[in-house]
C-alpha positions as CSV (number, residue, x, y, z in Angstrom):
1,X,-1.7,-15.4,-10.5
2,X,1.5,-17.4,-10.3
3,X,2.0,-21.1,-9.8
4,X,2.7,-22.3,-6.3
5,X,5.8,-24.3,-5.4
6,X,4.0,-27.6,-5.8
7,X,3.2,-27.0,-9.4
8,X,5.7,-27.4,-12.3
9,X,7.5,-24.5,-13.9
10,X,5.4,-23.0,-16.7
11,X,6.5,-23.3,-20.3
12,X,8.6,-20.6,-21.9
13,X,5.7,-19.6,-24.1
14,X,3.5,-19.0,-21.1
15,X,6.3,-17.2,-19.3
16,X,6.7,-14.9,-22.4
17,X,3.0,-14.2,-22.3
18,X,3.2,-13.4,-18.6
19,X,6.2,-11.0,-19.2
20,X,4.3,-9.3,-22.0
21,X,1.3,-8.7,-19.8
22,X,3.5,-7.3,-17.0
23,X,5.3,-5.0,-19.4
24,X,2.0,-3.9,-20.8
25,X,0.7,-3.1,-17.3
26,X,3.8,-1.1,-16.6
27,X,3.4,0.9,-19.8
28,X,-0.2,1.6,-19.0
29,X,0.8,2.9,-15.6
30,X,3.5,5.1,-17.1
31,X,1.2,6.5,-19.7
32,X,-1.5,7.2,-17.1
33,X,1.0,9.0,-15.0
34,X,2.1,11.1,-18.0
35,X,-1.5,11.9,-18.9
36,X,-2.1,13.0,-15.3
37,X,1.1,15.1,-15.4
38,X,0.1,16.8,-18.7
39,X,-3.4,17.5,-17.4
40,X,-2.0,18.9,-14.1
41,X,0.5,21.2,-15.8
42,X,-2.2,22.4,-18.1
43,X,-4.7,23.0,-15.3
44,X,-2.5,24.3,-12.5
45,X,0.0,26.4,-14.6
46,X,-2.0,27.1,-17.8
47,X,0.7,25.4,-20.0
48,X,0.1,24.6,-23.6
49,X,-0.1,20.9,-24.3
50,X,3.3,20.6,-25.9
51,X,5.0,22.4,-23.0
52,X,3.0,20.3,-20.5
53,X,4.2,17.1,-22.2
54,X,7.9,18.2,-22.1
55,X,7.5,19.3,-18.4
56,X,5.8,16.0,-17.5
57,X,8.3,13.8,-19.3
58,X,11.4,15.5,-18.0
59,X,10.1,15.6,-14.4
60,X,8.9,11.9,-14.4
61,X,12.2,10.7,-16.0
62,X,14.2,12.2,-13.2
63,X,15.8,15.0,-15.2
64,X,14.1,17.6,-13.0
65,X,12.2,20.7,-14.1
66,X,12.7,21.7,-17.7
67,X,10.1,24.4,-17.5
68,X,9.8,26.1,-14.1
69,X,6.1,26.7,-13.2
70,X,5.1,30.3,-12.8
71,X,2.1,30.0,-10.5
72,X,2.2,28.8,-6.9
73,X,-0.3,26.1,-7.6
74,X,1.8,25.0,-10.6
75,X,4.9,24.8,-8.3
76,X,3.0,22.7,-5.7
77,X,1.7,20.4,-8.4
78,X,5.2,20.0,-10.0
79,X,6.7,19.1,-6.6
80,X,3.9,16.6,-5.8
81,X,4.1,15.1,-9.3
82,X,7.8,14.7,-9.1
83,X,7.4,12.9,-5.7
84,X,4.6,10.7,-7.2
85,X,6.7,9.9,-10.3
86,X,9.5,8.4,-8.3
87,X,7.0,6.0,-6.7
88,X,5.7,5.1,-10.2
89,X,9.2,4.3,-11.3
90,X,9.6,1.9,-8.3
91,X,6.2,0.3,-9.0
92,X,6.8,-0.2,-12.7
93,X,10.2,-1.7,-12.0
94,X,8.6,-4.1,-9.5
95,X,5.8,-5.0,-12.0
96,X,8.4,-6.0,-14.6
97,X,10.9,-7.7,-12.3
98,X,8.3,-9.8,-10.3
99,X,7.8,-12.6,-12.9
100,X,11.5,-13.0,-13.4
101,X,12.2,-13.3,-9.7
102,X,9.3,-15.6,-9.2
103,X,10.5,-17.9,-11.9
104,X,14.1,-18.0,-10.5
105,X,12.8,-18.7,-7.0
106,X,10.4,-21.3,-8.3
107,X,13.2,-23.0,-10.2
108,X,15.3,-23.1,-7.0
109,X,12.5,-24.8,-5.1
110,X,12.0,-27.4,-7.8
111,X,15.7,-28.2,-7.7
112,X,15.5,-28.8,-4.0
113,X,13.0,-31.6,-4.4
């Protein structure tokens, strides 16, 4: 996916395209997580779509529970979804930062030669 250390640094235009694709992949992951959260809140706690959206967004953004689930299955889902959301945050951060770090390290290796 990335150039190896024996290849030259890619052009800014190609790097911009790579960054766009990584940001797009991160957005798709976040949207898929939100859709799963909305569906889970609707299924396990019988929430309306609007309330499920608010509950999913606040929980996945780290603000905590804005709407406390009433059923036991809803509470279990909310706790697991919150745990999962923290890992999605780490994954999306890594997806976006990886091309930048690779470019910096690649530049350092080119400067050594």
